[in-house]
C-alpha positions in Angstrom: 84.4 96.3 123.8 87.0 98.8 121.4 85.3 102.1 122.9 87.1 100.7 126.2 90.7 100.0 124.7 91.2 104.1 123.4 90.7 106.8 124.9 90.3 110.1 124.1 93.5 112.1 123.9 91.7 115.1 125.9 90.9 112.6 128.5 94.2 110.6 128.6 95.7 113.7 128.8 93.7 115.1 131.8 94.2 111.7 133.3 97.9 111.8 133.1 98.6 115.4 134.3 96.3 114.4 138.1 98.3 111.3 138.2 101.6 112.2 136.9 102.0 116.2 137.1 105.1 116.7 138.6 106.6 113.7 136.3 105.1 115.5 133.7 107.5 118.9 134.1 110.6 117.1 134.7 110.5 115.5 131.3 109.2 119.0 129.6 112.4 120.0 131.6 114.5 117.6 130.7 113.0 117.6 127.1 114.5 121.2 127.2 117.5 120.6 128.3 118.4 118.1 126.0 117.1 120.7 123.1 119.4 123.1 124.5 122.6 120.8 124.5 121.8 119.6 120.8 122.7 123.2 120.0 121.3 126.4 119.8 121.4 127.4 116.2 118.4 123.8 116.1 116.5 125.9 118.3 116.3 129.1 116.2 116.2 127.0 113.1 113.4 125.4 114.7 111.4 128.7 115.8 107.9 127.7 114.5 108.0 124.1 115.8 109.1 125.4 119.7 106.2 128.1 118.7 103.9 124.6 118.1 105.4 122.8 121.8 104.8 126.0 123.8 101.4 125.7 122.7 100.7 122.5 123.2 102.3 123.1 127.0 100.0 126.0 127.4 96.7 123.8 126.2 97.6 121.3 129.2 97.2 123.6 132.1 
């Protein structure tokens, strides 16, 4: 029973991408728009964080 409660991240990610691919992309676009609205200086200061986010996004495809 406990095994069925929590899915592995990779499997969960795969299911989410298959069912909500368009919604996911829209959310990512909204996320970056919010980041830009918060200030371009934050984007430059959190350069390493953005690289990590981009790497995660590449892993989704």
